[in-house]
RODO-2510 file (C-alpha; in nm, 4 decimals, decimal comma):
residues 639
     n   res          X          Y          Z
     1     m     8,6141    11,0504     8,7867
     2     a     8,9693    11,0037     8,9015
     3     k     9,0277    10,8706     9,2523
     4     w     9,2745    11,1499     9,3304
     5     f     9,0142    11,4107     9,2371
     6     a     8,7580    11,2425     9,4576
     7     e     9,0029    11,2319     9,7470
     8     s     9,0823    11,5985     9,7000
     9     v     8,7306    11,7387     9,6797
    10     r     8,5849    11,4853     9,9270
    11     r     8,3089    11,2940     9,7596
    12     r     8,0486    11,1703    10,0077
    13     p     7,7904    10,8905     9,9656
    14     a     7,4726    10,9972     9,7896
    15     r     7,2009    11,1201    10,0251
    16     k     6,8941    10,9001    10,0458
    17     s     6,5409    11,0381    10,0476
    18     g     6,4498    11,1727    10,3891
    19     e     6,8078    11,1577    10,5163
    20     p     6,9198    11,4685    10,7086
    21     v     7,1592    11,6890    10,5175
    22     r     7,5043    11,6969    10,6776
    23     p     7,5819    12,0616    10,7630
    24     s     7,8364    12,2395    10,5494
    25     a     8,1363    12,4222    10,6918
    26     e     7,9442    12,7502    10,6460
    27     d     7,6460    12,6144    10,8395
    28     r     7,8724    12,4958    11,1203
    29     a     8,0441    12,8338    11,1443
    30     a     7,7082    13,0125    11,1589
    31     r     7,5855    12,7895    11,4410
    32     q     7,8997    12,8582    11,6400
    33     d     7,7774    13,2154    11,6918
    34     g     7,4886    13,0792    11,8974
    35     v     7,7099    12,8731    12,1286
    36     p     7,9373    13,0272    12,3913
    37     v     8,2982    13,0360    12,2735
    38     p     8,5211    12,8290    12,5035
    39     k     8,7374    13,0565    12,7162
    40     d     9,0797    12,9558    12,8480
    41     p     9,0648    12,5971    12,7140
    42     d     9,3141    12,3373    12,8278
    43     f     9,4508    12,2805    12,4765
    44     v     9,4323    12,4651    12,1446
    45     a     9,5501    12,2998    11,8224
    46     l     9,6508    12,5507    11,5541
    47     g     9,6333    12,3526    11,2319
    48     l     9,4288    12,0339    11,1989
    49     g     9,6591    11,7963    11,0173
    50     g     9,7411    11,4508    11,1465
    51     t     9,9723    11,5694    11,4254
    52     n     9,7304    11,8078    11,5913
    53     m     9,4208    11,5925    11,5429
    54     m     9,5932    11,3035    11,7180
    55     a     9,7050    11,5475    11,9912
    56     l     9,3415    11,6578    12,0290
    57     l     9,2244    11,2981    12,0581
    58     w     9,4793    11,2210    12,3305
    59     s     9,3737    11,5376    12,5149
    60     i     8,9994    11,4614    12,4925
    61     a     9,0681    11,1076    12,6124
    62     m     9,2367    11,2643    12,9165
    63     g     8,9267    11,4746    12,9886
    64     k     9,0601    11,8097    12,8671
    65     r     8,8643    12,0992    12,7100
    66     c     8,9989    12,1494    12,3601
    67     v     8,9769    12,3799    12,0589
    68     g     9,0905    12,3089    11,7028
    69     v     9,1595    12,5886    11,4528
    70     e     9,2004    12,5211    11,0796
    71     l     9,1756    12,7658    10,7898
    72     r     9,1373    12,5176    10,5003
    73     g     8,8130    12,3460    10,6000
    74     d     8,8020    11,9732    10,5209
    75     p     9,1273    11,7836    10,4582
    76     s     9,2442    11,7828    10,0957
    77     l     9,5740    11,5931    10,0907
    78     g     9,5853    11,3567     9,7934
    79     v     9,9059    11,1614     9,8655
    80     h     9,9367    10,8058     9,9985
    81     w    10,1148    10,7271    10,3239
    82     n    10,3260    10,4239    10,4165
    83     l    10,2516    10,3828    10,7880
    84     r    10,4267    10,1850    11,0590
    85     e    10,2305     9,9391    11,2722
    86     d    10,2549    10,1658    11,5790
    87     f     9,9841    10,3952    11,4396
    88     f     9,7212    10,1203    11,4687
    89     h     9,8112    10,0603    11,8338
    90     h     9,7931    10,4317    11,9138
    91     l     9,4404    10,4411    11,7708
    92     s     9,3512    10,1333    11,9767
    93     l     9,4686    10,2968    12,2987
    94     i     9,2726    10,6161    12,2211
    95     d     8,9599    10,4012    12,1722
    96     h     9,0194    10,2364    12,5111
    97     l     9,0858    10,5627    12,6951
    98     m     8,7754    10,7284    12,5473
    99     v     8,5518    10,4547    12,6854
   100     q     8,7390    10,4517    13,0150
   101     r     8,7058    10,8290    13,0591
   102     h     8,3677    10,9032    12,9000
   103     g     8,1848    10,5698    12,8973
   104     e     8,0256    10,3959    12,5998
   105     e     7,7653    10,6711    12,5805
   106     g     8,0407    10,9289    12,5406
   107     v     8,1825    10,7701    12,2243
   108     p     8,0398    10,8711    11,8831
   109     r     7,8445    10,6197    11,6787
   110     r     7,8625    10,5606    11,3084
   111     r     7,5504    10,5871    11,0953
   112     d     7,5047    10,2077    11,1015
   113     g     7,4734    10,2213    11,4816
   114     e     7,8132    10,0756    11,5623
   115     p     8,0454    10,2583    11,8034
   116     f     8,2987    10,4704    11,6170
   117     r     8,6244    10,2907    11,6965
   118     l     8,9147    10,4596    11,5211
   119     s     9,1204    10,1405    11,5144
   120     e     8,8340     9,9446    11,3535
   121     v     8,7715    10,2028    11,0818
   122     f     9,1449    10,1891    11,0105
   123     l     9,1786     9,8073    11,0263
   124     s     8,9566     9,5195    11,1346
   125     e     8,9518     9,1415    11,0994
   126     d     8,5813     9,1676    11,0156
   127     t     8,6333     9,3935    10,7141
   128     v     8,8577     9,3962    10,4065
   129     a     9,0656     9,6521    10,2199
   130     g     8,9685     9,8048     9,8900
   131     e     8,8452    10,1166     9,7168
   132     i     8,6698    10,3095     9,9924
   133     f     8,6245    10,6574    10,1352
   134     a     8,6347    10,7176    10,5086
   135     d     8,3022    10,9024    10,4860
   136     e     8,1417    10,5921    10,3358
   137     v     8,2617    10,3771    10,6255
   138     i     8,1465    10,6274    10,8872
   139     h     7,8189    10,7586    10,7417
   140     s     7,6741    10,4564    10,5616
   141     e     7,3473    10,3276    10,7124
   142     t     7,4517     9,9685    10,6466
   143     p     7,7912     9,8082    10,7130
   144     v     8,0198     9,8499    10,4119
   145     g     8,2589     9,5708    10,5099
   146     v     8,5694     9,7709    10,4158
   147     h     8,8336     9,9499    10,6233
   148     v     9,0346    10,2510    10,5062
   149     s     9,3884    10,1118    10,5252
   150     g     9,5546     9,8621    10,2964
   151     f     9,8152     9,6101    10,4091
   152     i    10,1479     9,5876    10,2272
   153     h    10,1672     9,2284    10,1038
   154     h    10,4561     9,2760     9,8597
   155     t    10,7755     9,4615     9,9421
   156     e    11,0268     9,4704     9,6551
   157     f    11,3701     9,6219     9,6138
   158     i    11,5399     9,6591     9,2748
   159     d    11,9097     9,7478     9,2724
   160     d    12,0123     9,8521     8,9202
   161     r    12,3392    10,0264     9,0076
   162     w    12,6458     9,9535     8,8002
   163     v    12,9241     9,7362     8,9428
   164     d    13,2825     9,7434     8,8108
   165     g    13,1767     9,9513     8,5115
   166     k    12,8936     9,7179     8,4091
   167     p    12,5157     9,7241     8,4670
   168     q    12,3994     9,4723     8,7273
   169     r    12,0517     9,3943     8,8577
   170     d    11,9631     9,2457     9,1953
   171     v    11,5970     9,1937     9,2827
   172     v    11,5009     9,1233     9,6440
   173     i    11,1427     9,0257     9,7311
   174     l    11,0890     9,0331    10,1040
   175     d    10,8578     8,8072    10,3007
   176     p    10,5289     8,9785    10,3890
   177     l    10,4597     9,0801    10,7452
   178     k    10,1489     8,9814    10,9381
   179     p     9,8856     9,2470    11,0102
   180     p     9,8166     9,3152    11,3791
   181     t     9,4978     9,1666    11,5196
   182     e     9,4835     9,3230    11,8649
   183     y     9,6278     9,6042    12,0727
   184     d     9,9927     9,5640    12,1694
   185     p    10,0945     9,7999    12,4543
   186     s    10,4642     9,7505    12,3749
   187     r    10,4043     9,9418    12,0483
   188     v    10,2959    10,2600    12,2283
   189     g    10,5546    10,5076    12,3526
   190     r    10,8520    10,3655    12,1642
   191     s    11,1338    10,5975    12,0592
   192     m    11,1037    10,7329    11,7065
   193     i    11,4273    10,5570    11,6152
   194     d    11,2629    10,2240    11,6963
   195     v    10,9386    10,3232    11,5227
   196     l    11,1084    10,4397    11,2027
   197     d    11,3528    10,1491    11,1989
   198     s    11,0531     9,9160    11,1761
   199     p    10,9111     9,8421    10,8299
   200     s    10,6153    10,0169    10,6723
   201     t    10,3113     9,7971    10,7296
   202     f    10,0116     9,9873    10,5905
   203     q     9,9340    10,1959    10,2849
   204     a     9,6520    10,4433    10,3182
   205     g     9,5300    10,7553    10,1460
   206     a     9,6465    11,0450    10,3607
   207     n     9,3121    11,2142    10,3052
   208     e     9,1175    10,9122    10,4312
   209     i     9,3200    10,9012    10,7520
   210     l     9,2734    11,2749    10,8050
   211     v     8,8995    11,2554    10,7297
   212     m     8,8630    10,9653    10,9746
   213     l     9,0236    11,1709    11,2532
   214     r     8,8310    11,4871    11,1597
   215     r     8,4911    11,3150    11,1541
   216     y     8,5536    11,1656    11,4972
   217     l     8,6294    11,5087    11,6419
   218     e     8,3289    11,6628    11,4664
   219     m     8,0969    11,3947    11,5995
   220     v     8,2245    11,4380    11,9552
   221     e     8,1511    11,8109    11,9246
   222     e     7,8075    11,7535    11,7707
   223     m     7,6930    11,4990    12,0296
   224     d     7,7945    11,7308    12,3143
   225     l     7,6144    12,0286    12,1589
   226     a     7,3047    11,8162    12,1015
   227     a     7,3113    11,7032    12,4654
   228     g     7,3388    12,0610    12,5880
   229     v     7,6657    12,0022    12,7737
   230     e     7,9923    12,1897    12,7431
   231     p     8,1631    12,0500    12,4318
   232     r     8,4798    11,8537    12,4907
   233     v     8,6107    12,0034    12,1675
   234     r     8,5158    12,3032    11,9524
   235     l     8,6285    12,3168    11,5911
   236     f     8,6763    12,6379    11,3934
   237     l     8,7348    12,5159    11,0390
   238     s     8,7691    12,8359    10,8371
   239     h     8,9689    13,0329    11,0917
   240     r     9,3186    13,1461    11,1788
   241     v     9,4949    13,3437    11,4457
   242     v     9,4339    13,7110    11,3632
   243     a     9,6974    13,8007    11,1082
   244     g     9,6929    14,1798    11,1203
   245     d     9,7377    14,4080    10,8219
   246     e     9,7514    14,2073    10,4969
   247     r     9,9628    14,4864    10,3462
   248     a    10,2403    14,4258    10,5986
   249     n    10,4153    14,1639    10,3909
   250     d    10,7727    14,2279    10,4904
   251     g    11,0161    14,4583    10,6617
   252     f    10,9753    14,6574    10,9795
   253     v    10,5944    14,6896    10,9475
   254     k    10,5581    14,3092    10,9458
   255     w    10,7855    14,2844    11,2492
   256     l    10,5701    14,5334    11,4414
   257     r    10,2494    14,3458    11,3576
   258     r    10,3702    13,9876    11,3938
   259     d    10,1905    13,9217    11,7267
   260     d     9,8468    14,0631    11,6349
   261     g     9,6498    13,7482    11,7295
   262     f     9,9064    13,6262    11,9808
   263     v     9,8609    13,8656    12,2722
   264     g    10,1624    13,8500    12,5011
   265     l    10,1192    13,8387    12,8806
   266     p    10,3842    13,9441    13,1345
   267     d    10,4638    13,5809    13,2227
   268     g    10,5338    13,4874    12,8595
   269     r    10,2024    13,3142    12,7929
   270     k     9,9946    13,4000    12,4862
   271     r     9,6259    13,4837    12,4679
   272     l     9,4809    13,3668    12,1342
   273     i     9,2443    13,5681    11,9165
   274     i     9,1173    13,4028    11,5983
   275     e     8,9162    13,5224    11,2986
   276     e     8,6992    13,3602    11,0345
   277     i     8,8532    13,3886    10,6896
   278     q     8,7492    13,3781    10,3264
   279     e     8,9870    13,2134    10,0795
   280     f     9,0012    13,2950     9,7096
   281     d     9,2284    13,2237     9,4149
   282     y     9,3777    13,5488     9,2871
   283     k     9,6101    13,5416     8,9860
   284     g     9,7205    13,1860     9,0580
   285     k     9,7808    13,2453     9,4291
   286     f     9,5613    13,1581     9,7261
   287     r     9,4667    13,4714     9,9203
   288     r     9,2862    13,4969    10,2524
   289     v     9,1045    13,7850    10,4217
   290     r     8,8754    13,8136    10,7215
   291     k     8,5226    13,7147    10,6212
   292     p     8,3158    14,0316    10,5760
   293     g     8,0772    14,1010    10,8623
   294     t     8,2572    13,8839    11,1188
   295     k     8,4456    13,9822    11,4314
   296     p     8,7525    13,8330    11,6002
   297     i     8,6953    13,5518    11,8523
   298     d     8,8863    13,5685    12,1819
   299     l     8,9791    13,2195    12,3033
   300     g     9,1476    13,3507    12,6148
   301     v     9,4658    13,1937    12,7519
   302     p     9,4974    12,8175    12,6963
   303     e     9,7152    12,6094    12,9231
   304     m     9,8859    12,4779    12,6105
   305     f     9,8706    12,5441    12,2367
   306     m    10,0466    12,3536    11,9607
   307     i    10,1268    12,4887    11,6142
   308     a    10,1403    12,2144    11,3486
   309     q    10,0562    12,3722    11,0132
   310     g    10,2961    12,2119    10,7666
   311     f    10,6553    12,2841    10,6781
   312     d    10,6039    12,6606    10,6353
   313     s    10,4022    12,7951    10,9297
   314     s    10,3370    13,1688    10,9358
   315     d    10,2116    13,1426    11,2968
   316     a    10,5369    12,9854    11,4115
   317     d    10,7285    13,2507    11,2185
   318     r    10,5315    13,5271    11,3896
   319     l    10,6408    13,3899    11,7260
   320     g    11,0067    13,4055    11,6236
   321     f    11,0517    13,0388    11,5330
   322     k    11,3127    12,9642    11,2650
   323     q    11,4268    12,6500    11,0889
   324     e    11,7821    12,5850    10,9708
   325     d    11,8996    12,3586    10,6888
   326     v    12,0415    12,0216    10,7916
   327     e    12,3747    11,9323    10,6347
   328     v    12,5111    11,5875    10,5589
   329     d    12,8589    11,4729    10,4575
   330     h    12,8296    11,2253    10,1698
   331     n    13,1995    11,1340    10,2042
   332     d    13,2591    11,2375     9,8425
   333     g    13,5299    11,4899     9,9260
   334     k    13,3005    11,7919     9,9129
   335     g    13,2360    11,8173    10,2857
   336     p    12,8939    11,8793    10,4428
   337     v    12,6196    11,9946    10,2041
   338     v    12,2508    12,0644    10,2565
   339     a    12,0465    11,7435    10,2699
   340     q    11,8409    11,7984     9,9566
   341     a    11,6996    11,5980     9,6688
   342     d    11,4520    11,6695     9,3902
   343     y    11,1672    11,4397     9,2873
   344     l    10,8877    11,4294     9,0354
   345     a    10,5537    11,3115     9,1757
   346     g    10,2593    11,1849     8,9765
   347     f     9,9334    11,0032     9,0378
   348     m     9,8547    10,7556     8,7590
   349     e     9,5485    10,5361     8,7366
   350     l     9,7339    10,2073     8,7179
   351     y     9,7032     9,9089     8,9475
   352     v    10,0073     9,8897     9,1735
   353     g     9,8131     9,6968     9,4369
   354     a     9,9298     9,5985     9,7846
   355     r    10,2882     9,6726     9,6894
   356     l    10,5744     9,8906     9,8050
   357     r    10,8380     9,8861     9,5301
   358     r    11,1665    10,0741     9,5542
   359     r    11,4312    10,0974     9,2824
   360     i    11,7790    10,2513     9,2873
   361     a    11,9870    10,2913     8,9727
   362     s    12,3012    10,4556     8,8375
   363     a    12,2800    10,7707     8,6262
   364     f    12,5813    10,9235     8,4500
   365     d    12,6497    11,2849     8,3568
   366     s    12,8364    11,4018     8,0460
   367     h    13,1707    11,3515     8,2237
   368     g    13,0901    10,9913     8,3136
   369     d    13,0452    11,0629     8,6852
   370     e    12,7982    10,8274     8,8518
   371     y    12,4948    10,9403     9,0519
   372     w    12,2208    10,7374     9,2165
   373     v    11,8529    10,7933     9,1487
   374     r    11,5545    10,6314     9,3145
   375     q    11,1983    10,5528     9,2153
   376     l    10,9059    10,4569     9,4366
   377     a    10,5751    10,2937     9,3393
   378     v    10,2968    10,2955     9,5983
   379     g     9,9511    10,1425     9,5598
   380     h     9,6658    10,0298     9,7805
   381     e     9,5362     9,6829     9,8531
   382     d     9,2557     9,5888     9,6101
   383     d     9,2205     9,9430     9,4730
   384     p     9,2982     9,9525     9,0982
   385     e     9,3051    10,3329     9,0715
   386     v     9,5918    10,4112     9,3104
   387     g     9,9316    10,4510     9,1476
   388     w    10,1528    10,7101     9,3160
   389     i    10,4893    10,7073     9,1403
   390     l    10,7787    10,9248     9,2577
   391     v    11,1070    10,9474     9,0682
   392     q    11,4271    11,1224     9,1699
   393     v    11,5868    11,3735     8,9347
   394     p    11,9685    11,3431     8,9199
   395     d    12,1536    11,6526     9,0324
   396     f    12,3076    11,7144     8,6918
   397     k    11,9778    11,7218     8,5001
   398     t    11,8406    12,0716     8,4300
   399     f    11,5331    12,0356     8,1994
   400     d    11,6587    12,3460     8,0202
   401     p    11,4750    12,3692     7,6821
   402     i    11,7525    12,5838     7,5361
   403     i    12,0216    12,3283     7,6236
   404     a    11,7944    12,0515     7,4924
   405     g    11,7566    12,2399     7,1615
   406     l    11,3774    12,2648     7,1860
   407     v    11,3695    12,6457     7,1773
   408     p    11,6096    12,9053     7,0359
   409     p    11,8654    13,0788     7,2592
   410     r    11,7395    13,3819     7,4533
   411     t    11,3800    13,2538     7,4515
   412     p    11,2098    13,4272     7,7473
   413     r    11,1650    13,1900     8,0403
   414     k    10,8120    13,3132     8,1067
   415     s    10,6987    13,2607     7,7485
   416     k    10,4449    12,9887     7,6625
   417     r    10,6915    12,8329     7,4217
   418     y    10,9635    12,8002     7,6873
   419     i    10,7326    12,6702     7,9635
   420     g    10,5656    12,4245     7,7252
   421     a    10,9026    12,2811     7,6206
   422     y    11,0120    12,2627     7,9847
   423     q    10,6985    12,0680     8,0803
   424     q    10,7481    11,8294     7,7884
   425     l    11,1044    11,7540     7,9041
   426     v    10,9761    11,6910     8,2559
   427     r    10,6981    11,4581     8,1396
   428     d    10,9254    11,2611     7,9056
   429     y    11,1804    11,2048     8,1801
   430     y    10,9089    11,1107     8,4292
   431     l    10,7496    10,8487     8,2017
   432     e    11,0917    10,7022     8,1160
   433     q    11,1592    10,6497     8,4862
   434     v    10,8076    10,5188     8,5574
   435     a    10,8614    10,2621     8,2823
   436     l    11,1786    10,1439     8,4571
   437     v    11,0148    10,0917     8,7954
   438     t    10,6830     9,9483     8,6711
   439     e    10,8103     9,7533     8,3653
   440     i    10,5253     9,9059     8,1628
   441     p    10,6499    10,0455     7,8287
   442     k    10,6571    10,4225     7,7981
   443     e    10,4266    10,4244     7,4950
   444     e    10,1672    10,2382     7,7027
   445     l    10,2102    10,4753     7,9960
   446     e    10,1346    10,7636     7,7595
   447     q     9,7789    10,6273     7,7278
   448     i     9,7089    10,5938     8,1022
   449     q     9,5100    10,8653     8,2747
   450     t     9,7178    11,0903     8,4990
   451     s     9,5237    11,2783     8,7649
   452     y     9,8156    11,4749     8,9050
   453     g    10,1588    11,5735     8,7863
   454     p    10,4272    11,5119     8,7153
   455     k    10,5196    11,7946     8,9525
   456     l    10,8728    11,8787     9,0587
   457     f    10,9321    11,9284     9,4291
   458     s    11,2392    11,9559     9,6459
   459     l    11,3141    11,7734     9,9696
   460     v    11,5254    11,9831    10,2028
   461     e    11,5842    11,8705    10,5609
   462     r    11,5247    12,1560    10,8036
   463     v    11,4811    12,1721    11,1814
   464     g    11,4312    12,4321    11,4542
   465     a    11,6463    12,4776    11,7617
   466     d    11,3692    12,4717    12,0246
   467     a    11,0054    12,3628    11,9923
   468     q    10,8886    12,5988    12,2680
   469     v    10,7810    12,9389    12,1322
   470     a    10,5893    13,0705    12,4350
   471     t    10,5439    12,9819    12,8009
   472     n    10,2302    12,7954    12,6937
   473     g    10,3071    12,7154    12,3290
   474     v    10,5077    12,4716    12,1164
   475     v    10,5686    12,3984    11,7482
   476     a    10,5324    12,0399    11,6225
   477     g    10,4972    11,8284    11,3088
   478     d    10,6624    11,9504    10,9889
   479     s    10,6394    12,3025    11,1280
   480     f    10,9227    12,2109    11,3658
   481     g    11,1346    12,0001    11,1312
   482     n    11,1073    11,7913    10,8173
   483     g    11,3070    11,5057    10,6703
   484     h    11,2810    11,2801    10,3660
   485     f    10,9408    11,2567    10,1948
   486     l    10,9559    10,9045    10,0492
   487     t    10,9337    10,7175    10,3773
   488     s    10,6226    10,8978    10,5140
   489     g    10,8477    10,9684    10,8107
   490     g    10,6941    11,3112    10,8646
   491     a    10,3427    11,1730    10,9015
   492     v    10,4632    10,8985    11,1351
   493     t    10,6799    11,1320    11,3437
   494     g    10,3940    11,3778    11,3838
   495     m    10,1048    11,1396    11,4483
   496     v    10,2931    10,8741    11,6447
   497     g    10,5666    11,0841    11,8062
   498     h    10,4757    11,4492    11,8599
   499     a    10,1055    11,3886    11,9214
   500     y    10,1760    11,1201    12,1816
   501     r    10,3877    11,3760    12,3669
   502     m    10,0628    11,5583    12,4492
   503     l     9,9426    11,2511    12,6377
   504     r    10,2703    11,2501    12,8255
   505     y    10,2224    11,6203    12,9003
   506     w     9,8818    11,5623    13,0635
   507     e    10,0159    11,2633    13,2540
   508     s    10,2981    11,4820    13,3867
   509     r    10,0478    11,7438    13,4987
   510     e     9,8424    11,4804    13,6783
   511     r    10,1574    11,3654    13,8583
   512     g    10,1936    11,7170    13,9959
   513     l    10,4536    11,8661    13,7654
   514     s    10,4147    12,2373    13,6993
   515     p    10,3088    12,3648    13,3558
   516     a    10,6615    12,5042    13,3079
   517     q    10,8232    12,1667    13,3774
   518     s    10,5714    11,9793    13,1650
   519     v    10,5998    12,2094    12,8633
   520     r    10,9779    12,1848    12,8808
   521     e    10,9502    11,8055    12,8659
   522     l    10,6996    11,8374    12,5795
   523     a    10,9262    12,0651    12,3741
   524     d    11,2327    11,8499    12,4378
   525     g    11,0383    11,5391    12,3380
   526     i    10,9222    11,6967    12,0123
   527     r    11,2780    11,7953    11,9307
   528     q    11,4119    11,4474    12,0095
   529     d    11,1474    11,2799    11,7915
   530     t    11,2385    11,5057    11,4999
   531     l    11,6130    11,4536    11,5450
   532     d    11,5503    11,0777    11,5439
   533     w    11,3614    11,1170    11,2184
   534     l    11,6338    11,3295    11,0618
   535     q    11,9009    11,0814    11,1664
   536     n    11,6922    10,8006    11,0213
   537     s    11,6162    10,9756    10,6923
   538     l    11,9575    11,1273    10,6151
   539     q    12,0692    10,8070    10,4456
   540     e    11,7858    10,8415    10,1930
   541     f    11,9733    11,1372    10,0467
   542     s    12,2900    10,9414     9,9766
   543     q    12,2739    10,5719    10,0672
   544     a    12,1091    10,2880     9,8794
   545     a    11,9036    10,1174    10,1497
   546     p    11,5328    10,2155    10,1654
   547     i    11,4919    10,3002    10,5324
   548     n    11,1202    10,2272    10,5594
   549     f    11,1856     9,8608    10,4801
   550     g    11,3124     9,8255    10,8385
   551     a    11,6591     9,7623    10,9808
   552     e    11,6324     9,3821    10,9655
   553     r    11,5150     9,3879    10,6042
   554     i    11,7951     9,6253    10,5050
   555     a    12,0432     9,3743    10,6451
   556     q    11,8653     9,0991    10,4491
   557     i    11,8978     9,3013    10,1273
   558     s    12,2713     9,3471    10,1886
   559     r    12,3186     8,9743    10,2445
   560     t    12,1156     8,8850     9,9349
   561     t    12,2759     9,1298     9,6929
   562     g    12,6251     9,1296     9,8412
   563     r    12,6306     9,5100     9,8111
   564     d    12,7267     9,7448    10,0934
   565     s    12,4117     9,9266    10,2072
   566     s    12,6217    10,2066    10,3582
   567     g    12,7850    10,3089    10,0303
   568     r    12,7280    10,6703     9,9311
   569     a    12,6451    10,8564     9,6126
   570     t    12,7962    11,1548     9,4379
   571     t    12,6148    11,4885     9,4773
   572     i    12,6267    11,8278     9,3148
   573     d    12,4551    12,1566     9,3983
   574     a    12,5037    12,3883     9,0997
   575     a    12,2783    12,2079     8,8513
   576     r    11,9964    12,1813     9,1029
   577     r    12,0049    12,5547     9,1643
   578     h    11,9944    12,6119     8,7874
   579     r    11,6987    12,3746     8,7529
   580     h    11,5056    12,5605     9,0236
   581     s    11,5732    12,8933     8,8572
   582     l    11,4044    12,7813     8,5336
   583     v    11,0480    12,7453     8,6677
   584     p    11,0331    12,8104     9,0447
   585     l    10,8574    12,5497     9,2586
   586     d    10,5170    12,6564     9,3890
   587     p    10,3904    12,4774     9,7051
   588     a    10,0327    12,5644     9,6028
   589     d    10,0661    12,3152     9,3141
   590     w     9,9985    12,0318     9,5603
   591     r     9,6374    12,1547     9,5832
   592     r     9,5783    12,1905     9,2098
   593     l     9,4253    11,9112     9,0064
   594     s     9,5752    11,8513     8,6603
   595     v     9,4088    11,5688     8,4675
   596     r     9,5566    11,4207     8,1498
   597     s     9,2786    11,2008     8,0153
   598     g     9,3422    10,8369     7,9357
   599     r     9,2437    10,4872     8,0341
   600     l     9,2487    10,2974     8,3627
   601     h     9,5213    10,0317     8,3722
   602     t     9,3796     9,7379     8,5725
   603     q     9,6053     9,4473     8,4713
   604     g     9,8575     9,4884     8,7504
   605     l    10,2304     9,5339     8,7044
   606     p    10,4213     9,2916     8,4799
   607     p    10,6640     9,0415     8,6362
   608     l    11,0093     9,1744     8,7166
   609     p    11,2810     9,0630     8,4726
   610     d    11,6105     8,9616     8,6310
   611     t    11,8150     9,1438     8,3657
   612     h    11,9234     9,5054     8,3791
   613     p    11,7350     9,7373     8,1362
   614     e    12,0680     9,8342     7,9725
   615     v    12,1449     9,4775     7,8618
   616     r    11,8031     9,3481     7,7596
   617     c    11,8848     9,3977     7,3944
   618     e    12,1638     9,1438     7,4418
   619     a    11,9849     8,8871     7,6552
   620     r    11,6324     8,7542     7,6756
   621     p    11,4657     8,8531     8,0054
   622     v    11,3776     8,5818     8,2531
   623     a    11,0775     8,6675     8,4717
   624     v    11,0984     8,6614     8,8482
   625     e    10,7765     8,5523     9,0175
   626     v    10,6485     8,8424     9,2238
   627     q    10,2790     8,8003     9,3075
   628     p     9,9358     8,7282     9,1669
   629     l     9,8010     9,0337     8,9912
   630     v     9,5132     9,0824     9,2335
   631     q     9,4800     8,9319     9,5777
   632     t     9,1547     8,9428     9,7690
   633     s     9,1980     9,0745    10,1186
   634     g     9,2595     8,8121    10,3816
   635     a     9,1773     8,5166    10,1564
   636     g     9,4975     8,4656     9,9609
   637     a     9,2929     8,3901     9,6474
   638     t     9,3351     8,5517     9,3068
   639     r     9,1030     8,6655     9,0367
***
């Protein structure tokens, strides 16, 4: 079965005879009825993605009573993240603070008897990278010898833009970094500009990171309940803040009911009331209603709550929070335009390996105007099934089947014939671009199994004005602002930046600052982290340099190629709007599996030729040595 499918539906190791059955989400919810609901907790996390789970961990490490609320159950995010080194050091500090605050007996233990150290499950000198699930590392009765992250050994940049009217290729292969071996306090608390200006160091399945954090929180809760003490954290995993009348979808009725589960107090604080929900797929849309036979749960008034529920948070919207588009001037004479780009994403079962490969190339419209398009190939160290390939769609390309001559004029856009032709145009373009970045011929790519996509999605930078939405509440993560997808900057900003601000909040409270002063600092810090990210990622919309290579490496690329890394591309808005009007983007597609059967490609990527694809018919390619096809972790040997 495809790795992406397994990551999405959360395969767990097979249960051995006599082994206790791990409780399901339904079992956990039922048992919660027999345990007193925490009232007036110190911290409530609304949404249990990376940002809020890290914020919970910092809060528990500071001795706070916490509650986590999530409506989707277990994590199910299939993408791969490129993470900066700082994340490892944040996990290391959490491990240290947990022991310091709660003692060794207060730290969860893995099934093999070893203490559950987040930093060691993520990366350890005693284990290697490879194909692994976080649940296998945590719940196996014997050591598995594998950690969940992969180190980036090969960072490659291909510049295929035209120069002086002719195609030109420059290939830059950067020296590998060294993985961290121990905690470095200088890597904790850095500004997001410094964090994001540093190169990506690790590749890891987003789902494995989220599962690692979730299991730690679950095990803390379970050990406290088993010991008969007040739990340091309570998790409600099929719940949401009471949403009111489902029929109030818009207009004045929605406005009247927007605070149903957020009960306002005279001083501006919010009391939180949550409900257990049932999710179902109705006519291609996910719907949610209160689970029959259940009653709302009153959490009381927390000292602080944080909303981090993804880029489109209904809870933040109900509290009056709004995001605005971010504009950027590409210096092309058109003035400021919305920072936006469209990409096709796909998960192919081909061996990219411990590689981060970026390509930028020229694309020309029918008038001969030049645009820049990018492709990204992301793998995982010693895992042959991970091949996330993202390709940018030039602004002038529409995928209109009528324009392409695949269907007659006036063919209805909702007809099977029209949508089928549209999807064929999308797939053909995607495979053509994948062939350019991987050097695998398109006809061979046609035979490789695709577990997801290609799916079209749009990157639009948006940000809110103020992260504080109540006297005791803030918005964080992508819910506050979002930048460019390719760099994993959102994950890093949320888990390394916004979450760490919760530690700073508790430290401020311990120094004697009032809740009002501390929450103001928290909200301002969240905003600054996001603005740093937006400033960092704006160049991905127009400039050539891949920002997650790091500032020093960008300078090295400029010196090697002789090209100005600050040059800017041409942009256009009209064609993009037309493309979106053909088949509207549906965010729910990210949760839908779409398998195109084929074979697993295990040979590794071919060597990079030093000639531009446009001129290979005129010159014989000369290979550039890139790497051995497979490298065993930590040994430097090949097989």
